[in-house]
C-alpha positions as CSV (number, residue, x, y, z in Angstrom):
1,M,-16.3,-16.2,-38.4
2,T,-13.7,-17.6,-40.9
3,P,-10.3,-16.0,-40.9
4,M,-9.5,-13.7,-43.9
5,P,-7.0,-16.0,-45.7
6,R,-9.5,-18.9,-45.9
7,L,-12.2,-16.5,-47.2
8,C,-9.9,-15.2,-49.9
9,A,-9.3,-18.8,-51.1
10,L,-12.9,-19.4,-51.8
11,A,-13.1,-17.9,-55.2
12,A,-11.0,-15.7,-57.6
13,G,-13.5,-12.9,-57.4
14,L,-13.6,-12.9,-53.7
15,L,-9.8,-13.0,-53.7
16,L,-9.7,-9.8,-55.7
17,A,-12.2,-8.2,-53.3
18,C,-10.0,-9.1,-50.4
19,L,-6.9,-7.7,-52.1
20,G,-8.8,-4.5,-52.7
21,L,-9.7,-4.1,-49.1
22,S,-6.1,-4.7,-48.1
23,A,-4.9,-2.0,-50.4
24,T,-6.9,0.6,-48.5
25,A,-5.3,-0.3,-45.2
26,A,-2.5,2.3,-45.2
27,P,0.1,1.8,-42.4
28,Q,-0.2,4.5,-39.7
29,H,2.1,6.0,-37.0
30,A,-0.7,5.5,-34.5
31,V,-3.8,3.4,-34.0
32,T,-7.1,4.4,-32.4
33,L,-10.1,2.4,-31.2
34,Y,-12.7,3.8,-33.6
35,D,-10.3,5.0,-36.4
36,E,-10.7,8.6,-35.2
37,P,-7.7,10.8,-35.9
38,P,-5.1,10.6,-33.1
39,K,-4.2,13.7,-31.1
40,Y,-0.6,13.7,-32.2
41,P,0.3,13.8,-35.9
42,A,3.0,11.7,-37.5
43,D,5.6,14.5,-37.2
44,F,4.9,15.3,-33.5
45,R,7.9,16.1,-31.4
46,H,6.8,15.1,-27.9
47,F,3.7,14.5,-25.8
48,D,2.1,17.6,-24.2
49,Y,2.5,16.3,-20.7
50,V,6.3,16.1,-20.7
51,N,9.1,18.6,-20.3
52,P,11.2,17.9,-23.5
53,D,14.1,19.6,-21.9
54,A,14.0,17.8,-18.6
55,P,17.5,17.2,-17.2
56,K,18.9,13.7,-17.0
57,G,20.7,12.3,-14.0
58,G,20.4,11.3,-10.3
59,T,18.8,8.4,-8.5
60,F,15.1,8.2,-7.8
61,R,14.4,6.1,-4.7
62,Q,11.0,4.5,-4.1
63,S,9.5,1.9,-1.8
64,S,7.6,-1.3,-2.5
65,F,5.5,-3.5,-0.2
66,G,6.1,-7.1,0.8
67,G,9.3,-8.2,-1.0
68,F,9.8,-10.2,-4.2
69,D,11.2,-13.5,-5.3
70,S,11.0,-13.3,-9.1
71,L,12.1,-11.1,-12.0
72,N,9.5,-12.5,-14.4
73,P,6.3,-10.4,-14.3
74,Y,4.5,-12.6,-16.9
75,I,3.9,-15.8,-14.9
76,T,1.9,-16.6,-11.8
77,K,4.9,-18.3,-10.0
78,G,6.4,-16.1,-7.4
79,V,6.1,-12.4,-6.6
80,A,7.7,-10.2,-9.3
81,A,9.9,-7.2,-8.4
82,E,8.3,-3.8,-8.6
83,D,8.2,-2.3,-12.2
84,V,10.4,-5.0,-13.7
85,E,8.3,-5.0,-16.8
86,M,9.7,-1.5,-17.7
87,I,12.9,-3.2,-18.9
88,Y,11.0,-4.4,-22.0
89,D,9.8,-2.3,-24.9
90,T,6.4,-3.0,-26.4
91,L,5.2,-2.8,-30.0
92,T,3.3,0.4,-29.3
93,R,2.9,2.8,-26.4
94,K,-0.3,4.4,-25.1
95,S,-0.5,8.1,-24.7
96,L,-1.6,9.3,-21.3
97,D,-3.9,12.2,-22.4
98,E,-6.2,10.3,-24.8
99,P,-8.9,7.7,-24.1
100,F,-7.2,5.0,-26.0
101,T,-4.5,5.8,-28.7
102,E,-1.3,4.0,-29.2
103,Y,1.8,5.2,-31.0
104,G,4.5,3.1,-32.6
105,L,7.5,2.1,-30.4
106,V,9.2,-1.1,-31.6
107,A,6.8,-0.9,-34.5
108,S,7.3,2.2,-36.6
109,R,3.9,1.7,-38.4
110,I,0.7,-0.2,-37.8
111,E,-1.6,-1.4,-40.5
112,K,-5.2,-2.4,-39.6
113,D,-7.4,-4.4,-41.9
114,P,-10.5,-2.2,-42.6
115,A,-12.6,-5.4,-41.9
116,N,-10.8,-5.9,-38.6
117,R,-9.6,-9.4,-39.4
118,W,-5.9,-8.7,-38.9
119,V,-3.3,-6.2,-37.8
120,R,0.3,-5.8,-39.2
121,F,3.3,-4.3,-37.5
122,Y,6.3,-2.9,-39.3
123,L,9.3,-3.1,-36.9
124,R,12.0,-0.5,-36.7
125,P,15.3,-1.9,-38.1
126,E,17.2,-0.1,-35.4
127,A,15.3,-1.8,-32.5
128,R,17.6,-3.9,-30.4
129,F,17.9,-5.7,-27.0
130,H,20.5,-4.5,-24.4
131,D,23.0,-7.1,-25.7
132,G,22.9,-5.5,-29.2
133,H,20.9,-8.3,-30.7
134,P,18.3,-6.9,-33.1
135,M,14.6,-7.2,-32.3
136,R,12.8,-9.0,-35.0
137,A,9.5,-10.4,-35.9
138,E,10.5,-13.9,-34.6
139,D,10.9,-12.3,-31.2
140,V,7.4,-10.9,-31.4
141,A,6.0,-14.3,-32.4
142,F,8.0,-16.1,-29.6
143,T,6.7,-13.6,-27.0
144,F,3.1,-14.1,-28.0
145,D,3.4,-17.9,-28.0
146,A,5.2,-18.0,-24.7
147,L,2.6,-15.7,-23.0
148,V,-0.3,-17.7,-24.3
149,S,1.1,-21.2,-23.7
150,K,3.3,-20.6,-20.5
151,G,2.4,-17.2,-19.1
152,A,-0.2,-16.3,-16.5
153,P,-3.7,-17.5,-17.5
154,L,-4.9,-13.9,-18.1
155,Y,-2.9,-13.8,-21.4
156,R,-4.8,-16.8,-22.8
157,Q,-8.0,-14.9,-22.2
158,Y,-6.6,-11.5,-23.2
159,Y,-5.4,-12.7,-26.5
160,G,-8.1,-15.3,-27.0
161,D,-9.4,-13.7,-30.2
162,V,-6.1,-14.1,-32.0
163,A,-6.1,-17.0,-34.5
164,K,-2.4,-17.0,-35.4
165,V,0.8,-15.0,-35.7
166,V,2.5,-14.8,-39.1
167,V,6.1,-13.8,-39.4
168,E,6.0,-12.2,-42.9
169,N,9.7,-11.1,-43.0
170,P,12.2,-10.2,-40.3
171,L,10.7,-6.7,-39.9
172,Q,7.0,-7.5,-40.5
173,V,4.6,-9.5,-38.4
174,R,0.8,-10.0,-38.8
175,F,-1.8,-11.1,-36.3
176,D,-4.8,-12.8,-37.7
177,F,-8.1,-12.7,-35.7
178,K,-10.7,-15.4,-35.2
179,N,-13.5,-12.9,-35.9
180,A,-14.0,-9.2,-36.8
181,S,-16.0,-8.1,-33.7
182,N,-13.2,-7.2,-31.4
183,R,-12.3,-3.6,-32.3
184,E,-9.9,-3.3,-29.4
185,L,-7.7,-6.2,-30.4
186,P,-5.2,-4.3,-32.6
187,L,-4.5,-2.0,-29.7
188,I,-4.3,-4.9,-27.3
189,I,-1.7,-6.6,-29.5
190,G,0.2,-3.3,-29.6
191,Q,0.7,-3.6,-25.8
192,L,2.7,-6.8,-26.3
193,P,6.2,-6.7,-24.8
194,V,8.9,-8.0,-27.1
195,L,11.0,-10.6,-25.3
196,P,14.3,-12.0,-26.6
197,K,13.9,-15.4,-28.2
198,H,17.6,-16.1,-28.2
199,W,17.9,-15.4,-24.5
200,Y,15.2,-17.9,-23.7
201,A,16.7,-20.6,-25.9
202,D,18.3,-22.4,-22.9
203,R,16.0,-21.1,-20.2
204,E,12.5,-22.1,-19.0
205,F,10.1,-19.2,-19.5
206,D,7.6,-20.4,-16.9
207,R,10.1,-20.8,-14.1
208,G,10.3,-18.1,-11.4
209,S,13.8,-16.8,-11.3
210,L,16.0,-14.1,-10.0
211,D,18.4,-14.3,-13.0
212,I,18.8,-10.8,-14.3
213,P,16.7,-10.8,-17.5
214,L,17.8,-9.4,-20.9
215,G,15.6,-6.4,-21.8
216,S,15.3,-3.8,-24.5
217,G,13.7,-0.8,-22.7
218,P,15.0,2.5,-21.2
219,Y,16.2,0.7,-18.0
220,K,17.9,-2.5,-17.2
221,V,18.2,-4.5,-13.9
222,A,21.6,-3.5,-12.4
223,E,21.4,-5.0,-8.8
224,V,19.1,-7.4,-7.0
225,K,19.0,-8.1,-3.3
226,P,16.3,-10.8,-3.1
227,G,13.3,-9.8,-1.2
228,R,14.9,-6.5,-0.1
229,S,15.7,-4.2,-3.0
230,I,16.2,-3.8,-6.7
231,R,18.1,-1.2,-8.7
232,Y,17.5,-0.2,-12.3
233,E,19.9,1.8,-14.3
234,R,19.1,3.9,-17.4
235,V,20.5,2.5,-20.6
236,K,22.6,5.3,-21.9
237,D,22.6,4.0,-25.5
238,Y,19.0,3.0,-25.4
239,W,18.0,2.5,-29.0
240,A,14.7,4.5,-28.7
241,K,15.8,7.4,-26.6
242,D,15.3,10.0,-29.3
243,L,11.9,8.9,-30.5
244,P,9.2,11.6,-30.0
245,I,7.2,9.2,-27.7
246,N,10.2,9.0,-25.3
247,R,11.3,12.7,-25.4
248,G,11.2,14.2,-21.9
249,Q,10.8,10.8,-20.3
250,Y,13.0,8.3,-18.4
251,N,15.1,11.1,-16.9
252,F,16.6,9.3,-13.8
253,D,20.0,7.7,-14.2
254,A,18.9,5.1,-11.7
255,M,15.6,4.0,-10.0
256,T,15.6,1.9,-6.8
257,F,12.9,0.1,-4.8
258,D,13.4,-0.9,-1.2
259,S,10.9,-3.4,0.1
260,Y,9.0,-2.8,3.4
261,R,6.6,-5.2,5.1
262,D,4.9,-2.5,7.0
263,N,3.6,0.8,5.6
264,V,3.9,2.5,8.9
265,V,7.7,1.8,8.9
266,A,7.9,2.8,5.3
267,L,6.3,6.2,6.1
268,Q,8.8,6.7,8.9
269,A,11.6,6.0,6.4
270,L,10.1,8.6,4.0
271,M,10.2,11.2,6.7
272,A,13.8,10.3,7.4
273,G,14.8,10.8,3.8
274,E,15.3,7.1,3.0
275,F,13.4,7.4,-0.3
276,D,11.9,10.1,-2.4
277,F,8.3,9.5,-3.4
278,W,5.1,8.2,-1.7
279,E,1.6,8.0,-2.9
280,E,-0.6,8.4,0.2
281,R,-3.6,6.2,0.2
282,I,-4.7,6.6,3.8
283,A,-6.9,9.7,4.5
284,K,-5.9,9.8,8.2
285,N,-2.2,10.0,7.3
286,W,-2.9,12.7,4.7
287,A,-4.7,14.7,7.4
288,T,-2.5,14.1,10.4
289,A,0.8,12.4,9.6
290,Y,2.7,15.2,7.8
291,N,3.0,17.8,10.5
292,V,6.7,16.9,10.8
293,P,10.0,18.9,10.3
294,A,10.6,17.4,6.9
295,V,7.4,18.9,5.6
296,R,7.4,22.1,7.6
297,E,11.0,22.8,6.4
298,G,10.2,22.0,2.8
299,R,12.3,18.9,2.4
300,L,9.2,17.0,1.6
301,L,6.4,18.4,-0.7
302,R,2.8,17.4,-0.5
303,E,0.6,17.8,-3.6
304,E,-2.8,16.6,-4.9
305,L,-2.7,15.9,-8.7
306,P,-5.9,15.7,-10.6
307,N,-6.9,12.1,-11.5
308,G,-8.9,11.9,-14.7
309,T,-9.0,8.2,-15.0
310,P,-12.0,6.0,-14.0
311,S,-11.5,5.0,-10.4
312,G,-13.0,1.5,-11.0
313,M,-14.3,-0.5,-8.1
314,Q,-12.6,-1.3,-4.8
315,G,-14.6,-3.3,-2.4
316,F,-15.0,-6.2,0.0
317,I,-15.3,-9.1,-2.5
318,F,-17.6,-12.1,-1.9
319,N,-16.2,-15.4,-3.2
320,L,-19.2,-17.0,-4.9
321,R,-17.4,-20.4,-4.9
322,R,-18.4,-20.6,-1.3
323,P,-22.0,-21.8,-0.9
324,L,-22.4,-19.2,1.9
325,F,-22.6,-16.4,-0.7
326,Q,-24.5,-17.9,-3.6
327,D,-27.8,-16.3,-2.5
328,V,-28.0,-12.7,-3.6
329,R,-30.1,-11.9,-0.6
330,V,-27.3,-12.9,1.7
331,R,-24.8,-10.7,-0.2
332,E,-27.2,-7.7,-0.1
333,A,-27.8,-8.2,3.6
334,L,-24.1,-8.2,4.4
335,S,-23.7,-5.1,2.3
336,Q,-26.2,-3.3,4.5
337,L,-23.9,-3.8,7.5
338,F,-21.0,-1.7,6.2
339,D,-21.4,1.8,7.7
340,F,-19.5,3.9,5.2
341,E,-20.7,7.3,6.5
342,W,-19.4,6.5,10.1
343,T,-16.1,5.1,8.6
344,N,-15.6,8.2,6.4
345,K,-16.3,10.6,9.3
346,Q,-14.3,8.9,12.0
347,L,-11.5,7.2,10.2
348,F,-11.1,9.1,6.9
349,F,-11.7,12.7,8.0
350,G,-14.5,12.9,5.4
351,A,-12.0,12.6,2.5
352,Y,-13.7,10.0,0.4
353,T,-16.8,9.5,-1.7
354,R,-18.7,6.2,-1.6
355,T,-18.2,4.2,-4.8
356,A,-21.4,3.5,-6.6
357,S,-20.2,2.1,-9.9
358,Y,-17.7,-0.3,-11.3
359,F,-16.8,2.5,-13.7
360,E,-16.8,5.3,-11.2
361,N,-15.5,8.8,-12.1
362,S,-16.4,8.4,-15.8
363,D,-19.3,8.8,-18.2
364,M,-19.7,5.0,-18.3
365,A,-21.1,4.8,-14.8
366,A,-24.7,3.7,-14.5
367,R,-26.7,6.5,-13.0
368,G,-30.5,6.7,-12.3
369,T,-32.8,4.4,-14.1
370,P,-31.7,2.9,-17.5
371,G,-32.4,5.0,-20.6
372,P,-33.8,3.7,-23.9
373,D,-30.5,2.6,-25.3
374,E,-29.6,0.7,-22.1
375,L,-33.0,-0.9,-22.0
376,A,-32.5,-2.1,-25.5
377,I,-29.5,-3.9,-24.3
378,L,-31.0,-5.2,-21.1
379,E,-34.5,-6.1,-22.2
380,P,-33.5,-9.3,-24.1
381,L,-32.0,-10.5,-20.8
382,R,-35.1,-10.1,-18.8
383,G,-35.5,-13.1,-16.4
384,K,-31.8,-13.7,-16.6
385,I,-30.6,-10.6,-14.8
386,P,-31.8,-9.0,-11.6
387,A,-35.3,-7.5,-12.3
388,R,-34.4,-4.3,-10.4
389,A,-31.7,-3.6,-13.0
390,L,-34.4,-2.8,-15.5
391,T,-36.5,-0.5,-13.4
392,E,-34.6,1.0,-10.4
393,A,-31.6,3.1,-9.8
394,F,-28.9,1.5,-7.7
395,H,-28.0,3.1,-4.4
396,N,-25.7,2.1,-1.6
397,P,-27.3,2.1,1.9
398,V,-26.8,5.5,3.7
399,T,-26.5,6.0,7.4
400,D,-26.5,9.1,9.6
401,A,-22.8,8.5,10.6
402,S,-23.7,8.0,14.3
403,G,-22.6,4.4,14.3
404,M,-26.2,3.3,15.0
405,I,-27.4,1.3,12.0
406,R,-30.6,-0.2,13.3
407,E,-32.6,0.4,10.1
408,Q,-29.9,-1.3,8.0
409,Q,-29.7,-4.2,10.5
410,R,-33.4,-4.7,10.3
411,K,-33.3,-4.8,6.5
412,A,-30.3,-7.2,6.6
413,Y,-32.1,-9.5,9.1
414,G,-35.2,-9.6,6.9
415,L,-33.1,-10.5,3.9
416,L,-31.3,-13.2,5.8
417,Q,-34.5,-14.7,7.0
418,A,-35.9,-14.7,3.5
419,A,-32.7,-16.6,2.5
420,G,-33.5,-19.3,5.1
421,W,-31.1,-18.1,7.8
422,K,-32.2,-17.7,11.4
423,V,-30.8,-17.0,14.9
424,V,-30.3,-19.9,17.3
425,D,-28.8,-19.3,20.7
426,D,-27.7,-15.8,19.7
427,K,-25.9,-17.1,16.7
428,M,-26.9,-16.8,13.1
429,V,-27.2,-20.2,11.4
430,D,-27.4,-20.8,7.6
431,T,-29.9,-23.1,5.8
432,Q,-28.0,-26.2,7.0
433,G,-28.2,-25.1,10.6
434,K,-24.5,-24.3,10.7
435,P,-23.3,-21.2,12.6
436,V,-22.2,-18.5,10.1
437,S,-18.5,-17.8,10.3
438,I,-16.7,-15.7,7.6
439,E,-13.0,-15.4,7.2
440,F,-11.8,-12.1,5.8
441,L,-8.4,-12.6,4.1
442,L,-6.2,-9.5,4.5
443,V,-2.6,-8.5,3.6
444,Q,-2.9,-4.7,4.4
445,P,-2.6,-4.1,8.2
446,E,-4.1,-0.6,7.8
447,F,-7.4,-2.2,6.7
448,E,-8.0,-3.8,10.1
449,R,-9.3,-0.6,11.6
450,V,-11.8,-0.4,8.8
451,L,-13.0,-4.0,9.3
452,L,-13.4,-3.9,13.0
453,P,-16.6,-1.8,13.0
454,F,-17.9,-4.0,10.2
455,K,-17.1,-7.0,12.4
456,R,-19.1,-5.5,15.2
457,N,-22.1,-4.8,13.0
458,L,-22.1,-8.5,11.8
459,A,-21.7,-9.7,15.4
460,D,-24.9,-7.8,16.4
461,L,-26.7,-10.2,14.1
462,G,-24.9,-13.3,15.4
463,I,-22.4,-13.5,12.5
464,E,-18.8,-14.1,13.2
465,L,-16.2,-12.3,11.1
466,N,-12.6,-13.6,11.5
467,I,-9.9,-11.2,10.1
468,R,-7.0,-13.3,8.9
469,R,-3.9,-11.3,8.0
470,V,-1.1,-13.1,6.2
471,D,2.1,-12.1,4.5
472,V,2.3,-11.2,0.8
473,S,3.4,-14.6,-0.6
474,Q,0.8,-16.5,1.4
475,Y,-1.9,-14.0,0.4
476,M,-1.1,-14.3,-3.3
477,S,-1.0,-18.0,-3.1
478,R,-4.4,-18.1,-1.4
479,V,-6.0,-15.6,-3.8
480,R,-4.7,-17.5,-6.8
481,S,-6.1,-20.8,-5.5
482,R,-9.3,-19.0,-4.5
483,D,-8.9,-20.0,-0.9
484,F,-10.8,-17.1,0.7
485,D,-14.3,-16.2,1.9
486,M,-14.0,-12.4,1.5
487,M,-11.1,-10.1,0.6
488,V,-10.4,-6.5,-0.3
489,G,-9.9,-6.3,-4.0
490,G,-10.1,-3.9,-6.9
491,F,-11.2,-3.8,-10.6
492,A,-9.2,-1.1,-12.3
493,Q,-10.8,0.5,-15.3
494,S,-9.6,2.6,-18.2
495,S,-11.4,5.2,-20.3
496,S,-12.0,2.4,-22.9
497,P,-13.0,-0.8,-21.3
498,G,-12.5,-3.9,-23.5
499,N,-10.9,-7.3,-23.3
500,E,-9.9,-7.1,-19.7
501,Q,-13.6,-7.3,-18.8
502,R,-13.5,-11.0,-19.7
503,E,-10.7,-11.4,-17.1
504,Y,-13.0,-9.7,-14.4
505,W,-16.4,-11.2,-15.1
506,S,-16.5,-14.1,-17.7
507,S,-17.3,-17.7,-16.9
508,I,-14.2,-18.9,-18.6
509,A,-12.0,-16.9,-16.3
510,A,-13.7,-18.1,-13.1
511,D,-11.5,-21.1,-12.6
512,N,-8.3,-19.8,-14.1
513,P,-5.6,-19.5,-11.4
514,G,-4.3,-16.0,-11.6
515,S,-7.3,-14.5,-13.4
516,R,-9.0,-11.5,-11.9
517,N,-12.4,-13.1,-11.7
518,Y,-12.0,-13.2,-7.9
519,I,-15.8,-13.3,-7.4
520,G,-16.2,-16.6,-9.2
521,L,-18.8,-15.3,-11.7
522,R,-20.3,-17.8,-14.1
523,D,-23.3,-16.1,-15.5
524,P,-24.2,-16.4,-19.2
525,A,-26.1,-13.1,-19.1
526,I,-23.0,-11.3,-17.9
527,D,-20.9,-13.2,-20.4
528,Q,-23.2,-11.9,-23.1
529,L,-23.0,-8.3,-21.8
530,V,-19.2,-8.5,-21.8
531,E,-18.9,-9.7,-25.3
532,A,-21.4,-7.1,-26.5
533,L,-19.2,-4.4,-24.8
534,I,-16.1,-5.7,-26.5
535,G,-17.8,-5.6,-29.9
536,A,-19.2,-2.1,-29.5
537,D,-18.7,-0.2,-32.8
538,S,-18.7,3.4,-31.6
539,R,-17.9,5.4,-28.5
540,Q,-21.5,5.9,-27.7
541,S,-22.3,2.2,-28.1
542,L,-19.4,1.4,-25.7
543,V,-20.7,3.8,-23.1
544,E,-24.2,2.3,-23.2
545,H,-23.0,-1.3,-23.1
546,T,-20.7,-0.4,-20.2
547,R,-23.5,1.2,-18.3
548,A,-25.7,-1.9,-18.9
549,L,-22.9,-4.2,-17.6
550,D,-22.3,-1.9,-14.6
551,R,-26.0,-1.9,-13.7
552,V,-26.2,-5.7,-13.7
553,L,-23.0,-6.1,-11.6
554,L,-24.3,-3.6,-9.0
555,W,-27.6,-5.3,-8.6
556,G,-25.8,-8.7,-8.2
557,F,-24.2,-7.4,-4.9
558,Y,-21.0,-9.2,-5.7
559,V,-18.9,-6.7,-3.7
560,I,-19.5,-4.3,-0.9
561,P,-18.4,-1.0,-2.5
562,N,-15.6,0.9,-0.8
563,W,-14.7,4.5,-1.6
564,H,-12.7,6.7,-4.0
565,I,-11.1,10.1,-4.4
566,K,-10.6,12.1,-7.6
567,T,-7.0,13.1,-6.9
568,W,-3.6,11.4,-6.4
569,R,-2.1,12.4,-3.1
570,V,1.7,12.4,-3.5
571,V,4.6,13.3,-1.2
572,Y,8.0,13.7,-2.7
573,A,11.4,15.1,-1.9
574,N,12.0,18.7,-2.9
575,H,14.9,17.9,-5.2
576,I,12.4,16.1,-7.5
577,G,10.6,18.0,-10.3
578,H,7.7,17.2,-12.5
579,P,6.0,18.9,-15.5
580,P,3.3,21.5,-14.7
581,A,0.7,19.6,-16.8
582,S,0.1,16.1,-15.5
583,P,-1.2,13.4,-17.8
584,K,-4.9,12.6,-17.3
585,S,-4.6,8.9,-16.7
586,E,-1.5,8.4,-14.6
587,I,0.8,10.2,-12.2
588,G,3.4,10.0,-14.9
589,I,6.5,9.2,-12.8
590,N,8.5,8.6,-16.0
591,T,8.1,12.3,-16.8
592,W,9.7,13.5,-13.5
593,W,13.3,14.4,-13.0
594,I,16.0,15.3,-10.5
595,K,16.6,19.0,-10.1
596,P,20.3,19.6,-10.7
597,D,20.5,22.7,-8.5
598,V,18.9,21.1,-5.4
599,A,20.9,18.7,-3.2
600,P,19.2,15.4,-2.3
601,P,18.5,15.0,1.4
602,V,21.0,13.2,3.6
603,P,19.0,10.2,5.1
604,K,18.5,10.2,8.8
605,P,18.1,6.8,10.5
606,A,14.4,5.9,10.8
607,A,13.3,4.9,14.2
608,S,12.4,1.4,13.2
609,A,14.6,1.0,10.1
610,D,15.7,-2.5,11.2
611,E,12.1,-3.7,10.8
612,A,11.8,-2.5,7.3
613,H,13.0,-5.6,5.5
């Protein structure tokens, strides 16, 4: 559609109509997806999930995996340091106990066009960078242009519906849209970080660097040991420290990250008191690794926090750019050979649930057969999507957990035969007569024990699976260049899916280095479903469109689904405190604090500390 300014120029009468619409767009302190009232009114004092009287002080020590060689998180070159983006403020900030509501941060007020053709941000005059330079509309425009022209490819896709940025005055900036169908776009623009134009005047934005960047947020980079550690310090005169959205947050005087190349070593360091917080992602560890003095004596606390956010999809991803995986029957066959029930029983102590949706743990997951509203979305695509998506409920294969999967192997073999594969001299060969060998690219050593039973199940059908473990930098390089057959990957989801779905599934993202279309999907029907989801005009419409997309993705067998859990399992030092009510969509580390009346532990040398870095 034509942008609003051009429409208004067509005729005087139309111009008056446009001005009339603009007059109804009153600036607001918050913006919501479907213009529903936000949870917090304009005069709110703080979010419900914080302790507004949390004490300030102390150092919060964390770990990171694999090292880093860049302090620029917005480009694909290099590996950025953990949490470095927190040194920048954004136009708005999302609350963590609403599906999708953003409140003004750098922008005091947000004005949406009722016809959804533009959004305007009114900047706070007191907003400033750490060097005292004011944050102005020209910085917002610079940031947008830099991300789209020089940033990671995902930004060109993410902001693809923005036609132009207009600096109306030093404290006012407007984003004009290419069309009116993307209801999420005003909120997406609100997530834009504001980078300092003057600081980049003599620097290359797209060059990976360890130069300490100039920020504006609650923390600044204080010390960098390349590849080993980074230290952030709280900005005592932070310009936004008294805003209601920040009250009770950013309580640590300093936050540090030490890099470990091995999570086993990192866990030992946690037990020895080398750092303060750990999110446990391995069920075996949660069940067996914490019967140690630090836990028994109360120096380390274990807790499961409720996780109300959609868990999304983690799985073994097929790279469809490889001819080997372009036949859906092959992908379905290989999916039959992952024995989740045995894995969960023997390796995970029964802690997990099999993931059966790309929008798991939400009302947007496709369950059962499609209802009338879903069918209305899917029926026009008949013949272009898997036929079973219209008539059948999707189910993962289920075994008896004995480790014997003959039924699944028989089904897999039949599917492979139908795809033109056959066994020659005890080896499976493809349609070209070439023995089938699959390389599984891996960076997490703890995943090897999960893949070994899968490897054996494939070997029973004459398929060779080679597990190739590499370091973080090589792994990221190969993923960005799409140089893999299979890998472990995830597609995180929010309570309000939107533009990021293009990054995951759209044809235009398939060949963008750094995009999250790891699968290599180029399917016009899926593109159509994604665009319809983004254009949904109500919550119920969003739910139905998401379920329809989910169903088509599931029946495409693009990943072998893994597992999920509905809690965050955390371990932390007993001198750390957190609010009694956790936010729904995150752990909320920024709301935690150091207890002033409890002494931090004195670190004890970890057994393998020299191997940590």
